[in-house]
FIMI-989925 format. One record per residue (C-alpha): z, y, x; residue number from 1. Coordinates in steps of 0.05 Angstrom, whole numbers. Example, Ala and Ser with C-alpha at 12.3 -4.5 7.8 and 13.67 -1.06 7.14 Angstrom:
# FIMI-989925
site w->156, v->-90, u->246, resi->1
site w->143, v->-21, u->273, resi->2
***
This chain:
# FIMI-989925
site w->-844, v->989, u->1225, resi->1
site w->-895, v->973, u->1170, resi->2
site w->-869, v->1030, u->1127, resi->3
site w->-881, v->1080, u->1183, resi->4
site w->-954, v->1068, u->1199, resi->5
site w->-984, v->1002, u->1178, resi->6
site w->-1005, v->1029, u->1110, resi->7
site w->-1060, v->1069, u->1144, resi->8
site w->-1074, v->1021, u->1202, resi->9
site w->-1147, v->1009, u->1219, resi->10
site w->-1184, v->944, u->1206, resi->11
site w->-1217, v->917, u->1268, resi->12
site w->-1278, v->874, u->1277, resi->13
site w->-1297, v->830, u->1336, resi->14
site w->-1312, v->880, u->1393, resi->15
site w->-1358, v->835, u->1433, resi->16
site w->-1425, v->805, u->1411, resi->17
site w->-1405, v->733, u->1424, resi->18
site w->-1375, v->673, u->1389, resi->19
site w->-1303, v->655, u->1407, resi->20
site w->-1297, v->584, u->1432, resi->21
site w->-1371, v->580, u->1449, resi->22
site w->-1393, v->634, u->1497, resi->23
site w->-1329, v->675, u->1502, resi->24
site w->-1254, v->667, u->1492, resi->25
site w->-1189, v->706, u->1493, resi->26
site w->-1157, v->702, u->1562, resi->27
site w->-1099, v->750, u->1551, resi->28
site w->-1061, v->780, u->1492, resi->29
site w->-1013, v->839, u->1488, resi->30
site w->-947, v->826, u->1524, resi->31
site w->-894, v->825, u->1470, resi->32
site w->-835, v->814, u->1517, resi->33
site w->-798, v->880, u->1527, resi->34
site w->-766, v->856, u->1592, resi->35
site w->-794, v->832, u->1658, resi->36
site w->-821, v->768, u->1627, resi->37
site w->-885, v->759, u->1587, resi->38
site w->-900, v->729, u->1519, resi->39
site w->-962, v->731, u->1476, resi->40
site w->-971, v->736, u->1401, resi->41
site w->-969, v->660, u->1394, resi->42
site w->-905, v->654, u->1434, resi->43
site w->-946, v->627, u->1491, resi->44
site w->-965, v->649, u->1561, resi->45
site w->-1034, v->679, u->1553, resi->46
site w->-1012, v->747, u->1578, resi->47
site w->-975, v->778, u->1637, resi->48
site w->-919, v->828, u->1644, resi->49
site w->-939, v->895, u->1616, resi->50
site w->-1008, v->875, u->1591, resi->51
site w->-1028, v->927, u->1538, resi->52
site w->-1089, v->897, u->1503, resi->53
site w->-1131, v->837, u->1486, resi->54
site w->-1179, v->809, u->1538, resi->55
site w->-1244, v->781, u->1510, resi->56
site w->-1272, v->741, u->1569, resi->57
site w->-1341, v->714, u->1584, resi->58
site w->-1348, v->644, u->1612, resi->59
site w->-1392, v->662, u->1671, resi->60
site w->-1416, v->720, u->1713, resi->61
site w->-1487, v->700, u->1694, resi->62
site w->-1472, v->721, u->1622, resi->63
site w->-1450, v->789, u->1647, resi->64
site w->-1515, v->797, u->1686, resi->65
site w->-1556, v->777, u->1625, resi->66
site w->-1519, v->829, u->1583, resi->67
site w->-1467, v->819, u->1528, resi->68
site w->-1457, v->878, u->1481, resi->69
site w->-1391, v->913, u->1470, resi->70
site w->-1389, v->941, u->1399, resi->71
site w->-1341, v->988, u->1364, resi->72
site w->-1285, v->952, u->1330, resi->73
site w->-1272, v->1010, u->1282, resi->74
site w->-1304, v->1076, u->1264, resi->75
site w->-1284, v->1141, u->1298, resi->76
site w->-1302, v->1195, u->1347, resi->77
site w->-1312, v->1184, u->1422, resi->78
site w->-1261, v->1227, u->1459, resi->79
site w->-1269, v->1202, u->1530, resi->80
site w->-1317, v->1160, u->1573, resi->81
site w->-1323, v->1140, u->1645, resi->82
site w->-1382, v->1105, u->1679, resi->83
site w->-1406, v->1094, u->1750, resi->84
site w->-1350, v->1047, u->1773, resi->85
site w->-1378, v->985, u->1808, resi->86
site w->-1369, v->916, u->1780, resi->87
site w->-1329, v->868, u->1822, resi->88
site w->-1294, v->922, u->1862, resi->89
site w->-1224, v->895, u->1852, resi->90
site w->-1239, v->823, u->1873, resi->91
site w->-1276, v->848, u->1934, resi->92
site w->-1214, v->886, u->1957, resi->93
site w->-1235, v->957, u->1941, resi->94
site w->-1183, v->1007, u->1915, resi->95
site w->-1183, v->1019, u->1840, resi->96
site w->-1118, v->1059, u->1835, resi->97
site w->-1123, v->1110, u->1779, resi->98
site w->-1186, v->1076, u->1753, resi->99
site w->-1157, v->1009, u->1732, resi->100
site w->-1195, v->1012, u->1666, resi->101
site w->-1260, v->1018, u->1705, resi->102
site w->-1318, v->1041, u->1661, resi->103
site w->-1286, v->1056, u->1594, resi->104
site w->-1288, v->1090, u->1527, resi->105
site w->-1233, v->1119, u->1483, resi->106
site w->-1246, v->1127, u->1409, resi->107
site w->-1202, v->1168, u->1362, resi->108
site w->-1197, v->1133, u->1295, resi->109
site w->-1156, v->1187, u->1261, resi->110
site w->-1085, v->1186, u->1234, resi->111
site w->-1057, v->1177, u->1305, resi->112
site w->-1097, v->1114, u->1321, resi->113
site w->-1140, v->1103, u->1382, resi->114
site w->-1179, v->1045, u->1413, resi->115
site w->-1194, v->1039, u->1487, resi->116
site w->-1249, v->995, u->1516, resi->117
site w->-1244, v->977, u->1590, resi->118
site w->-1283, v->942, u->1646, resi->119
site w->-1353, v->956, u->1618, resi->120
site w->-1412, v->942, u->1663, resi->121
site w->-1433, v->998, u->1709, resi->122
site w->-1487, v->1042, u->1679, resi->123
site w->-1483, v->1009, u->1610, resi->124
site w->-1443, v->1059, u->1569, resi->125
site w->-1489, v->1083, u->1513, resi->126
site w->-1446, v->1134, u->1475, resi->127
site w->-1425, v->1205, u->1495, resi->128
site w->-1362, v->1244, u->1485, resi->129
site w->-1360, v->1275, u->1416, resi->130
site w->-1405, v->1223, u->1384, resi->131
site w->-1386, v->1191, u->1318, resi->132
site w->-1391, v->1115, u->1316, resi->133
site w->-1386, v->1064, u->1261, resi->134
site w->-1356, v->995, u->1265, resi->135
site w->-1409, v->953, u->1300, resi->136
site w->-1441, v->1011, u->1338, resi->137
site w->-1463, v->986, u->1408, resi->138
site w->-1421, v->1020, u->1462, resi->139
site w->-1444, v->985, u->1526, resi->140
site w->-1441, v->918, u->1560, resi->141
site w->-1384, v->872, u->1582, resi->142
site w->-1371, v->881, u->1656, resi->143
site w->-1322, v->873, u->1712, resi->144
site w->-1306, v->944, u->1734, resi->145
site w->-1238, v->971, u->1751, resi->146
site w->-1180, v->922, u->1759, resi->147
site w->-1216, v->862, u->1732, resi->148
site w->-1215, v->792, u->1763, resi->149
site w->-1268, v->765, u->1716, resi->150
site w->-1321, v->793, u->1667, resi->151
site w->-1286, v->814, u->1604, resi->152
site w->-1272, v->869, u->1554, resi->153
site w->-1201, v->895, u->1551, resi->154
site w->-1189, v->925, u->1482, resi->155
site w->-1126, v->967, u->1471, resi->156
site w->-1102, v->993, u->1404, resi->157
site w->-1052, v->1050, u->1403, resi->158
site w->-1015, v->1090, u->1350, resi->159
site w->-988, v->1157, u->1373, resi->160
site w->-993, v->1130, u->1444, resi->161
site w->-955, v->1066, u->1430, resi->162
site w->-990, v->999, u->1442, resi->163
site w->-1000, v->958, u->1378, resi->164
site w->-1017, v->884, u->1378, resi->165
site w->-1073, v->874, u->1326, resi->166
site w->-1053, v->801, u->1319, resi->167
site w->-983, v->820, u->1296, resi->168
site w->-976, v->895, u->1290, resi->169
site w->-905, v->890, u->1261, resi->170
site w->-884, v->855, u->1326, resi->171
site w->-844, v->805, u->1287, resi->172
site w->-796, v->757, u->1320, resi->173
site w->-838, v->699, u->1294, resi->174
site w->-902, v->677, u->1327, resi->175
site w->-969, v->704, u->1304, resi->176
site w->-984, v->641, u->1265, resi->177
site w->-928, v->662, u->1218, resi->178
site w->-943, v->736, u->1219, resi->179
site w->-955, v->769, u->1152, resi->180
site w->-1001, v->822, u->1180, resi->181
site w->-1064, v->822, u->1222, resi->182
site w->-1112, v->879, u->1233, resi->183
site w->-1174, v->836, u->1244, resi->184
site w->-1224, v->838, u->1188, resi->185
site w->-1242, v->766, u->1202, resi->186
site w->-1179, v->736, u->1233, resi->187
site w->-1190, v->684, u->1287, resi->188
site w->-1140, v->631, u->1305, resi->189
site w->-1093, v->636, u->1364, resi->190
site w->-1118, v->587, u->1416, resi->191
site w->-1068, v->578, u->1473, resi->192
site w->-1110, v->532, u->1516, resi->193
site w->-1177, v->497, u->1516, resi->194
site w->-1240, v->473, u->1552, resi->195
site w->-1295, v->524, u->1563, resi->196
site w->-1349, v->483, u->1595, resi->197
site w->-1361, v->414, u->1624, resi->198
site w->-1417, v->369, u->1648, resi->199
site w->-1445, v->319, u->1698, resi->200
site w->-1472, v->336, u->1766, resi->201
site w->-1493, v->299, u->1830, resi->202
site w->-1443, v->329, u->1879, resi->203
site w->-1373, v->358, u->1878, resi->204
site w->-1383, v->430, u->1852, resi->205
site w->-1347, v->492, u->1875, resi->206
site w->-1306, v->530, u->1823, resi->207
site w->-1340, v->595, u->1845, resi->208
site w->-1407, v->564, u->1826, resi->209
site w->-1381, v->546, u->1756, resi->210
site w->-1353, v->616, u->1746, resi->211
site w->-1418, v->646, u->1769, resi->212
site w->-1458, v->603, u->1721, resi->213
site w->-1500, v->574, u->1778, resi->214
site w->-1544, v->514, u->1759, resi->215
site w->-1516, v->448, u->1783, resi->216
site w->-1559, v->389, u->1806, resi->217
site w->-1563, v->334, u->1752, resi->218
site w->-1540, v->264, u->1769, resi->219
site w->-1593, v->218, u->1797, resi->220
site w->-1599, v->147, u->1820, resi->221
site w->-1593, v->162, u->1895, resi->222
site w->-1555, v->227, u->1892, resi->223
site w->-1493, v->239, u->1935, resi->224
site w->-1445, v->223, u->1878, resi->225
site w->-1433, v->219, u->1803, resi->226
site w->-1387, v->276, u->1781, resi->227
site w->-1360, v->297, u->1714, resi->228
site w->-1326, v->366, u->1713, resi->229
site w->-1288, v->410, u->1665, resi->230
site w->-1269, v->484, u->1664, resi->231
site w->-1215, v->511, u->1619, resi->232
site w->-1161, v->563, u->1607, resi->233
site w->-1087, v->567, u->1590, resi->234
site w->-1060, v->509, u->1632, resi->235
site w->-984, v->500, u->1630, resi->236
site w->-937, v->462, u->1675, resi->237
site w->-926, v->392, u->1648, resi->238
site w->-995, v->387, u->1616, resi->239
site w->-1037, v->325, u->1632, resi->240
site w->-1112, v->322, u->1643, resi->241
site w->-1150, v->258, u->1632, resi->242
site w->-1222, v->242, u->1653, resi->243
site w->-1264, v->183, u->1633, resi->244
site w->-1335, v->164, u->1653, resi->245
site w->-1372, v->104, u->1625, resi->246
site w->-1442, v->80, u->1641, resi->247
site w->-1489, v->21, u->1645, resi->248
site w->-1469, v->-46, u->1675, resi->249
site w->-1395, v->-36, u->1657, resi->250
site w->-1385, v->27, u->1699, resi->251
site w->-1318, v->58, u->1683, resi->252
site w->-1283, v->114, u->1720, resi->253
site w->-1219, v->145, u->1694, resi->254
site w->-1161, v->187, u->1719, resi->255
site w->-1100, v->222, u->1690, resi->256
site w->-1060, v->275, u->1727, resi->257
site w->-1001, v->319, u->1710, resi->258
site w->-1002, v->394, u->1721, resi->259
site w->-946, v->423, u->1763, resi->260
site w->-959, v->497, u->1754, resi->261
site w->-990, v->542, u->1700, resi->262
site w->-1060, v->570, u->1711, resi->263
site w->-1097, v->623, u->1671, resi->264
site w->-1164, v->589, u->1687, resi->265
site w->-1173, v->521, u->1718, resi->266
site w->-1225, v->471, u->1742, resi->267
site w->-1221, v->396, u->1752, resi->268
site w->-1271, v->340, u->1765, resi->269
site w->-1273, v->265, u->1776, resi->270
site w->-1326, v->219, u->1804, resi->271
site w->-1348, v->170, u->1858, resi->272
site w->-1396, v->168, u->1915, resi->273
site w->-1462, v->134, u->1901, resi->274
site w->-1461, v->59, u->1916, resi->275
site w->-1511, v->32, u->1968, resi->276
site w->-1558, v->7, u->1914, resi->277
site w->-1554, v->72, u->1874, resi->278
site w->-1529, v->84, u->1804, resi->279
site w->-1555, v->39, u->1748, resi->280
site w->-1607, v->74, u->1705, resi->281
site w->-1588, v->91, u->1634, resi->282
site w->-1540, v->134, u->1594, resi->283
site w->-1473, v->159, u->1619, resi->284
site w->-1417, v->189, u->1577, resi->285
site w->-1359, v->233, u->1600, resi->286
site w->-1297, v->256, u->1564, resi->287
site w->-1240, v->302, u->1584, resi->288
site w->-1175, v->312, u->1547, resi->289
site w->-1118, v->362, u->1555, resi->290
site w->-1051, v->338, u->1530, resi->291
site w->-988, v->377, u->1518, resi->292
site w->-922, v->344, u->1499, resi->293
site w->-960, v->279, u->1490, resi->294
site w->-1011, v->307, u->1440, resi->295
site w->-1084, v->321, u->1454, resi->296
site w->-1095, v->396, u->1445, resi->297
site w->-1166, v->400, u->1472, resi->298
site w->-1221, v->350, u->1482, resi->299
site w->-1294, v->356, u->1506, resi->300
site w->-1349, v->306, u->1520, resi->301
site w->-1419, v->306, u->1550, resi->302
site w->-1474, v->256, u->1564, resi->303
site w->-1526, v->248, u->1619, resi->304
site w->-1582, v->200, u->1634, resi->305
site w->-1603, v->173, u->1701, resi->306
site w->-1676, v->152, u->1703, resi->307
***
């Protein structure tokens, strides 16, 4: 395959103005399984059957509302655009058939190569058909238009109409970690799972509030409870999640639970109701760990102080 087209393959840069692992992450990769199953570039499960691109996801809807730029991954000419599709239509039950990409842009890179950018925020597209763009040119903002369950950019790369995985364009039988080719100018590591956010709060939070980026009440001496929460992605059946809270006067709260089903995004918390005399004043520390096959693959911590 390399001899047929990789010699003139484009080099791609990060298409979203964010930092992976901090304020965005990759939720889904190209599906490399030719059958009814699904397998990503790292031989993991961050994809689904027939997925044709890479999903660069934001952590919260609040980020989308603030505005996160989508930028051209490679230079070329804009050959198609669509705008005016509402954000959140799919999750609210509205029909998106025929417009699954939502607000999108197609850029011709030459030599049979194209990139397609999907799910941009309504009204944000800033380039017109026929325009020439360079790598890094702002195209619009990350949104949730079309068939999108969460705010993200879906980036597809095609050669002569065939989907190409930029993490492993040769589609080798080995996993991407062993792939000899990558089209990213600054390759980023394959991360199959991880924590995205965590913290303390005074009452059991709703996952919808976490995804929205709503502010949570800080823990306090006489609040309803002391809660430590974590939000992550890429959960697999058999994983274990451990929580630990320590605080003044020997306070120690810990739990470990095993996961019985995979989840693309997940949310867990642990805590206790406030005792009659309130929580002791002072510093509190929380830690969460995700284990797979007995090894810790992701760990996060946070601190809080009750005055």
